MIDOSE-1310 file (N, C-alpha, C; in nm, 2 decimals, decimal comma, always signed):
residues 178
mlpk	+0,08/-0,12/+0,00/+0,00/+0,00/+0,00/+0,09/+0,13/+0,00; +0,20/+0,12/+0,06/+0,29/+0,24/+0,07/+0,33/+0,28/-0,07; +0,38/+0,20/-0,16/+0,42/+0,25/-0,29/+0,30/+0,32/-0,37; +0,18/+0,27/-0,36/+0,07/+0,33/-0,42/+0,05/+0,48/-0,37
sllv	+0,06/+0,49/-0,24/+0,04/+0,62/-0,18/+0,15/+0,72/-0,22; +0,28/+0,67/-0,23/+0,39/+0,75/-0,27/+0,36/+0,79/-0,42; +0,31/+0,71/-0,50/+0,28/+0,74/-0,64/+0,18/+0,85/-0,64; +0,08/+0,85/-0,56/-0,02/+0,95/-0,56/+0,04/+1,09/-0,52
llvl	+0,13/+1,09/-0,42/+0,19/+1,21/-0,38/+0,28/+1,27/-0,49; +0,35/+1,18/-0,56/+0,44/+1,23/-0,67/+0,35/+1,28/-0,78; +0,24/+1,22/-0,81/+0,15/+1,27/-0,92/+0,10/+1,41/-0,88; +0,06/+1,43/-0,76/+0,01/+1,55/-0,71/+0,11/+1,66/-0,72
saga	+0,24/+1,63/-0,68/+0,34/+1,73/-0,69/+0,38/+1,76/-0,83; +0,38/+1,66/-0,92/+0,41/+1,69/-1,06/+0,31/+1,78/-1,13; +0,19/+1,78/-1,08/+0,08/+1,87/-1,14/+0,09/+2,01/-1,08; +0,17/+2,04/-0,99/+0,18/+2,17/-0,93/+0,25/+2,26/-1,03
pvrt	+0,21/+2,39/-1,03/+0,28/+2,48/-1,13/+0,42/+2,51/-1,08; +0,51/+2,51/-1,18/+0,65/+2,54/-1,15/+0,69/+2,68/-1,19; +0,75/+2,75/-1,10/+0,80/+2,89/-1,13/+0,95/+2,89/-1,11; +1,02/+2,96/-1,20/+1,16/+2,98/-1,18/+1,19/+3,13/-1,19
fagd	+1,30/+3,17/-1,12/+1,34/+3,31/-1,12/+1,48/+3,32/-1,17; +1,51/+3,42/-1,25/+1,65/+3,44/-1,29/+1,73/+3,49/-1,18; +1,86/+3,47/-1,19/+1,95/+3,52/-1,08/+2,01/+3,42/-1,00; +2,10/+3,46/-0,91/+2,17/+3,36/-0,83/+2,11/+3,34/-0,69
grae	+1,99/+3,40/-0,67/+1,92/+3,38/-0,54/+1,97/+3,47/-0,43; +2,08/+3,55/-0,45/+2,13/+3,63/-0,34/+2,05/+3,76/-0,32; +2,01/+3,82/-0,43/+1,93/+3,94/-0,42/+1,80/+3,93/-0,49; +1,69/+3,96/-0,42/+1,56/+3,95/-0,48/+1,53/+4,08/-0,56
pqgh	+1,47/+4,07/-0,68/+1,43/+4,18/-0,76/+1,33/+4,27/-0,68; +1,34/+4,40/-0,70/+1,24/+4,49/-0,64/+1,10/+4,45/-0,67; +1,01/+4,45/-0,57/+0,87/+4,42/-0,60/+0,84/+4,27/-0,60; +0,94/+4,19/-0,59/+0,91/+4,04/-0,58/+0,86/+4,00/-0,45
adpr	+0,75/+3,94/-0,45/+0,69/+3,90/-0,32/+0,69/+3,74/-0,31; +0,75/+3,69/-0,21/+0,75/+3,55/-0,19/+0,61/+3,50/-0,16; +0,57/+3,38/-0,20/+0,44/+3,34/-0,16/+0,43/+3,33/-0,01; +0,32/+3,38/+0,05/+0,31/+3,37/+0,19/+0,22/+3,25/+0,24
wala	+0,14/+3,20/+0,15/+0,05/+3,09/+0,18/+0,09/+2,96/+0,11; +0,07/+2,85/+0,17/+0,10/+2,72/+0,11/+0,00/+2,61/+0,16; -0,03/+2,52/+0,07/-0,11/+2,41/+0,10/-0,02/+2,29/+0,15; -0,06/+2,23/+0,26/+0,02/+2,11/+0,31/-0,07/+1,99/+0,27
iwgl	-0,01/+1,89/+0,21/-0,08/+1,77/+0,17/+0,00/+1,66/+0,25; -0,08/+1,59/+0,34/-0,02/+1,48/+0,42/-0,06/+1,35/+0,36; +0,01/+1,26/+0,36/+0,04/+1,15/+0,41/+0,09/+1,03/+0,43; +0,22/+1,02/+0,45/+0,28/+0,89/+0,48/+0,35/+0,90/+0,61
syhp	+0,36/+0,78/+0,68/+0,43/+0,77/+0,80/+0,50/+0,64/+0,81; +0,61/+0,64/+0,89/+0,68/+0,52/+0,92/+0,69/+0,51/+1,07; +0,66/+0,39/+1,13/+0,67/+0,37/+1,27/+0,76/+0,26/+1,30; +0,87/+0,29/+1,38/+0,96/+0,18/+1,41/+0,91/+0,07/+1,50
dkai	+0,80/+0,10/+1,58/+0,74/+0,00/+1,67/+0,65/-0,09/+1,59; +0,70/-0,20/+1,55/+0,62/-0,30/+1,46/+0,53/-0,38/+1,54; +0,53/-0,37/+1,68/+0,44/-0,45/+1,76/+0,30/-0,40/+1,76; +0,29/-0,27/+1,72/+0,16/-0,21/+1,71/+0,12/-0,20/+1,56
dyda	+0,00/-0,22/+1,52/-0,05/-0,22/+1,38/-0,08/-0,08/+1,34; +0,02/+0,01/+1,32/-0,01/+0,14/+1,28/-0,04/+0,15/+1,13; -0,12/+0,25/+1,09/-0,14/+0,27/+0,95/-0,04/+0,36/+0,89; +0,02/+0,33/+0,78/+0,13/+0,41/+0,72/+0,07/+0,52/+0,63
vnwg	-0,06/+0,52/+0,60/-0,12/+0,62/+0,51/-0,20/+0,71/+0,60; -0,17/+0,84/+0,60/-0,23/+0,93/+0,69/-0,27/+1,06/+0,61; -0,38/+1,05/+0,53/-0,42/+1,16/+0,44/-0,47/+1,27/+0,52; -0,44/+1,39/+0,47/-0,49/+1,52/+0,54/-0,44/+1,64/+0,46
lglr	-0,50/+1,75/+0,50/-0,46/+1,88/+0,44/-0,43/+1,98/+0,55; -0,36/+2,08/+0,52/-0,32/+2,19/+0,61/-0,30/+2,32/+0,53; -0,29/+2,42/+0,61/-0,26/+2,55/+0,55/-0,14/+2,61/+0,63; -0,04/+2,66/+0,55/+0,08/+2,72/+0,61/+0,09/+2,86/+0,57
yyar	+0,13/+2,95/+0,67/+0,15/+3,09/+0,64/+0,30/+3,12/+0,67; +0,37/+3,18/+0,58/+0,51/+3,21/+0,59/+0,53/+3,36/+0,62; +0,63/+3,39/+0,70/+0,67/+3,53/+0,73/+0,82/+3,53/+0,72; +0,87/+3,65/+0,68/+1,02/+3,67/+0,67/+1,06/+3,80/+0,74
prwr	+1,06/+3,79/+0,88/+1,10/+3,91/+0,95/+1,25/+3,93/+0,93; +1,30/+4,05/+0,95/+1,44/+4,08/+0,93/+1,52/+4,06/+1,06; +1,52/+3,94/+1,11/+1,59/+3,91/+1,23/+1,72/+3,85/+1,20; +1,82/+3,89/+1,27/+1,96/+3,86/+1,24/+1,98/+3,70/+1,24
wlge	+1,92/+3,63/+1,33/+1,95/+3,49/+1,34/+1,89/+3,41/+1,22; +1,80/+3,47/+1,14/+1,75/+3,41/+1,02/+1,84/+3,41/+0,91; +1,95/+3,50/+0,92/+2,05/+3,51/+0,81/+2,00/+3,60/+0,70; +2,07/+3,60/+0,59/+2,04/+3,69/+0,48/+1,96/+3,62/+0,37
srdn	+1,95/+3,49/+0,37/+1,88/+3,42/+0,26/+1,73/+3,45/+0,28; +1,66/+3,48/+0,17/+1,52/+3,50/+0,17/+1,45/+3,37/+0,18; +1,52/+3,26/+0,17/+1,46/+3,12/+0,18/+1,44/+3,08/+0,33; +1,51/+3,15/+0,42/+1,50/+3,12/+0,56/+1,37/+3,20/+0,61
rlfl	+1,27/+3,12/+0,66/+1,15/+3,18/+0,69/+1,09/+3,12/+0,82; +1,00/+3,19/+0,88/+0,92/+3,14/+0,99/+0,78/+3,10/+0,93; +0,71/+3,01/+1,00/+0,58/+2,96/+0,95/+0,49/+2,93/+1,07; +0,36/+2,94/+1,04/+0,25/+2,89/+1,12/+0,17/+2,80/+1,04
egda	+0,14/+2,68/+1,09/+0,06/+2,58/+1,01/-0,04/+2,51/+1,10; -0,16/+2,50/+1,04/-0,27/+2,42/+1,10/-0,30/+2,31/+1,00; -0,32/+2,19/+1,05/-0,35/+2,07/+0,97/-0,47/+1,99/+1,03; -0,53/+1,91/+0,95/-0,62/+1,81/+0,99/-0,59/+1,68/+0,91
lrns	-0,56/+1,57/+0,98/-0,53/+1,45/+0,91/-0,57/+1,33/+0,98; -0,58/+1,22/+0,91/-0,61/+1,09/+0,97/-0,48/+1,04/+1,03; -0,48/+1,01/+1,16/-0,36/+0,96/+1,22/-0,34/+0,81/+1,21; -0,23/+0,76/+1,25/-0,20/+0,62/+1,23/-0,28/+0,52/+1,31
nggl	-0,37/+0,57/+1,40/-0,46/+0,48/+1,47/-0,60/+0,49/+1,41; -0,62/+0,56/+1,30/-0,75/+0,58/+1,23/-0,83/+0,69/+1,29; -0,78/+0,77/+1,38/-0,85/+0,88/+1,43/-0,81/+1,01/+1,37; -0,85/+1,12/+1,43/-0,83/+1,25/+1,38/-0,71/+1,31/+1,46
avpl	-0,62/+1,38/+1,38/-0,51/+1,45/+1,44/-0,52/+1,60/+1,39; -0,51/+1,69/+1,48/-0,52/+1,83/+1,44/-0,40/+1,90/+1,51; -0,28/+1,91/+1,43/-0,17/+1,98/+1,49/-0,17/+2,13/+1,45; -0,12/+2,21/+1,54/-0,10/+2,35/+1,51/+0,05/+2,37/+1,54
saga	+0,13/+2,43/+1,44/+0,27/+2,44/+1,46/+0,32/+2,58/+1,43; +0,43/+2,61/+1,50/+0,50/+2,74/+1,47/+0,65/+2,70/+1,46; +0,71/+2,74/+1,35/+0,85/+2,69/+1,33/+0,93/+2,78/+1,23; +1,04/+2,72/+1,19/+1,13/+2,79/+1,10/+1,19/+2,69/+1,00
eyri	+1,21/+2,74/+0,88/+1,28/+2,67/+0,77/+1,41/+2,74/+0,75; +1,52/+2,67/+0,74/+1,65/+2,74/+0,72/+1,72/+2,66/+0,61; +1,75/+2,73/+0,50/+1,82/+2,67/+0,39/+1,97/+2,64/+0,43; +2,01/+2,51/+0,40/+2,15/+2,48/+0,44/+2,23/+2,45/+0,31
aasg	+2,16/+2,43/+0,20/+2,24/+2,40/+0,07/+2,14/+2,42/-0,05; +2,20/+2,43/-0,16/+2,13/+2,44/-0,29/+2,21/+2,37/-0,40; +2,14/+2,30/-0,49/+2,21/+2,23/-0,59/+2,11/+2,19/-0,70; +2,15/+2,23/-0,83/+2,07/+2,19/-0,94/+1,93/+2,24/-0,94
gckf	+1,90/+2,35/-0,89/+1,76/+2,40/-0,88/+1,68/+2,36/-0,76; +1,74/+2,28/-0,68/+1,68/+2,23/-0,56/+1,74/+2,29/-0,43; +1,67/+2,31/-0,33/+1,72/+2,37/-0,21/+1,69/+2,27/-0,09; +1,78/+2,26/+0,00/+1,77/+2,17/+0,11/+1,76/+2,25/+0,24
fvvg	+1,66/+2,21/+0,33/+1,63/+2,29/+0,45/+1,63/+2,20/+0,57; +1,67/+2,26/+0,68/+1,64/+2,20/+0,81/+1,52/+2,27/+0,86; +1,43/+2,20/+0,93/+1,30/+2,26/+0,98/+1,29/+2,22/+1,13; +1,24/+2,32/+1,20/+1,22/+2,30/+1,34/+1,08/+2,36/+1,38
altl	+1,00/+2,29/+1,45/+0,87/+2,35/+1,49/+0,84/+2,31/+1,64; +0,75/+2,39/+1,70/+0,69/+2,35/+1,82/+0,54/+2,32/+1,78; +0,49/+2,21/+1,83/+0,36/+2,17/+1,78/+0,27/+2,13/+1,90; +0,15/+2,18/+1,89/+0,04/+2,14/+1,99/-0,06/+2,06/+1,90
ayye	-0,09/+1,94/+1,94/-0,17/+1,85/+1,86/-0,28/+1,79/+1,94; -0,40/+1,80/+1,89/-0,52/+1,72/+1,94/-0,51/+1,58/+1,87; -0,51/+1,48/+1,94/-0,49/+1,34/+1,89/-0,60/+1,25/+1,94; -0,67/+1,19/+1,85/-0,78/+1,10/+1,88/-0,74/+0,96/+1,85
npqk	-0,77/+0,86/+1,95/-0,73/+0,72/+1,93/-0,86/+0,64/+1,95; -0,93/+0,61/+1,83/-1,05/+0,53/+1,84/-1,03/+0,39/+1,90; -0,91/+0,33/+1,88/-0,89/+0,20/+1,93/-0,89/+0,19/+2,08; -0,85/+0,30/+2,15/-0,85/+0,31/+2,29/-0,97/+0,39/+2,34
dtte	-1,04/+0,45/+2,25/-1,15/+0,55/+2,28/-1,10/+0,66/+2,37; -0,99/+0,72/+2,33/-0,93/+0,83/+2,41/-0,89/+0,95/+2,31; -0,88/+1,06/+2,38/-0,83/+1,18/+2,31/-0,73/+1,25/+2,40; -0,63/+1,31/+2,34/-0,53/+1,38/+2,42/-0,47/+1,50/+2,35
lkfg	-0,41/+1,59/+2,42/-0,33/+1,70/+2,36/-0,19/+1,66/+2,38; -0,11/+1,68/+2,28/+0,03/+1,66/+2,28/+0,11/+1,78/+2,24; +0,22/+1,81/+2,31/+0,30/+1,93/+2,28/+0,45/+1,89/+2,28; +0,52/+1,95/+2,18/+0,66/+1,93/+2,18/+0,73/+1,97/+2,05
pvpg	+0,86/+1,95/+2,05/+0,94/+1,99/+1,93/+0,92/+1,89/+1,82; +0,92/+1,93/+1,70/+0,92/+1,85/+1,58/+1,03/+1,89/+1,48; +1,14/+1,82/+1,49/+1,25/+1,85/+1,39/+1,22/+1,78/+1,26; +1,28/+1,84/+1,15/+1,27/+1,78/+1,02/+1,36/+1,83/+0,92
aaig	+1,33/+1,80/+0,80/+1,41/+1,84/+0,68/+1,31/+1,86/+0,56; +1,36/+1,93/+0,46/+1,27/+1,95/+0,34/+1,37/+1,97/+0,22; +1,32/+1,92/+0,11/+1,38/+1,94/-0,02/+1,28/+2,02/-0,11; +1,32/+2,13/-0,15/+1,24/+2,21/-0,24/+1,29/+2,22/-0,38
cgpv	+1,22/+2,17/-0,48/+1,26/+2,17/-0,62/+1,15/+2,25/-0,69; +1,17/+2,37/-0,74/+1,06/+2,45/-0,79/+0,99/+2,50/-0,67; +0,86/+2,51/-0,68/+0,78/+2,56/-0,57/+0,74/+2,45/-0,47; +0,75/+2,33/-0,50/+0,71/+2,22/-0,42/+0,82/+2,18/-0,32
kfnv	+0,78/+2,16/-0,19/+0,87/+2,11/-0,09/+0,83/+1,97/-0,05; +0,92/+1,87/-0,04/+0,90/+1,74/+0,02/+0,95/+1,75/+0,16; +0,86/+1,73/+0,26/+0,90/+1,74/+0,40/+0,90/+1,61/+0,47; +1,00/+1,59/+0,55/+1,01/+1,48/+0,64/+1,02/+1,53/+0,78
svvl	+0,93/+1,49/+0,87/+0,94/+1,53/+1,01/+0,95/+1,41/+1,10; +1,01/+1,44/+1,22/+1,03/+1,33/+1,32/+0,94/+1,36/+1,44; +0,85/+1,26/+1,47/+0,76/+1,28/+1,58/+0,83/+1,20/+1,70; +0,86/+1,28/+1,80/+0,93/+1,23/+1,92/+0,83/+1,18/+2,02
sasr	+0,87/+1,09/+2,11/+0,79/+1,03/+2,21/+0,86/+1,05/+2,35; +0,78/+1,06/+2,45/+0,83/+1,07/+2,59/+0,86/+0,93/+2,65; +0,82/+0,83/+2,58/+0,84/+0,69/+2,63/+0,99/+0,65/+2,61; +1,02/+0,53/+2,64/+1,16/+0,48/+2,63/+1,20/+0,47/+2,48
rvla	+1,11/+0,46/+2,39/+1,14/+0,47/+2,25/+1,12/+0,61/+2,20; +1,23/+0,68/+2,19/+1,23/+0,83/+2,16/+1,16/+0,86/+2,02; +1,19/+0,78/+1,92/+1,13/+0,80/+1,79/+0,99/+0,73/+1,78; +0,89/+0,81/+1,77/+0,75/+0,76/+1,76/+0,72/+0,73/+1,61
avvg	+0,76/+0,83/+1,52/+0,72/+0,81/+1,38/+0,81/+0,91/+1,30; +0,82/+0,88/+1,17/+0,87/+0,97/+1,07/+0,76/+0,99/+0,97; +0,72/+1,12/+0,95/+0,61/+1,15/+0,86/+0,65/+1,23/+0,74; +0,57/+1,22/+0,64/+0,60/+1,29/+0,51/+0,49/+1,37/+0,46
slti	+0,52/+1,48/+0,40/+0,41/+1,57/+0,35/+0,47/+1,65/+0,23; +0,38/+1,72/+0,16/+0,42/+1,81/+0,05/+0,37/+1,95/+0,09; +0,45/+2,05/+0,06/+0,40/+2,19/+0,08/+0,41/+2,25/-0,06; +0,29/+2,31/-0,10/+0,28/+2,37/-0,23/+0,23/+2,52/-0,21
pf	+0,32/+2,62/-0,24/+0,28/+2,76/-0,22/+0,18/+2,80/-0,33; +0,10/+2,90/-0,29/+0,00/+2,96/-0,38/-0,01/+3,11/-0,36
């Protein structure tokens, strides 16, 4: 089932409009406005705990808002930005997950028209578990990475756990600006 889901994500990203800008990326032309809004498309996940029957397909949508304040620690690159994101997706237990995140993307490299980012966020998430008939709020850091080729970014985030097994899941999504 995982390869079919990956194929769907790739088809969706291939259909996204591609924009390119001339120049070396150091100085932005006057009047150029970076996209401030993006659509987040969720869903794949990997869980290292094979003792639990988690679902690897977690479809969902979200909305991301970018900001680029002139703070020294963000550096000079216009690719380094802050974001706020709200999502709604099917979690790995078949319930609803609604994460709200605030974070930063920081470009660490660029090659062949693609850019590589480290991503860090603080997330508050409502998490429903129909198997246990429970709901809970979870809060914590969510580190990750992204590769942006054209306007589309492929994101991988690490979901941490307070239990003895620190890695709860690795999740994947697409971000498409508009």
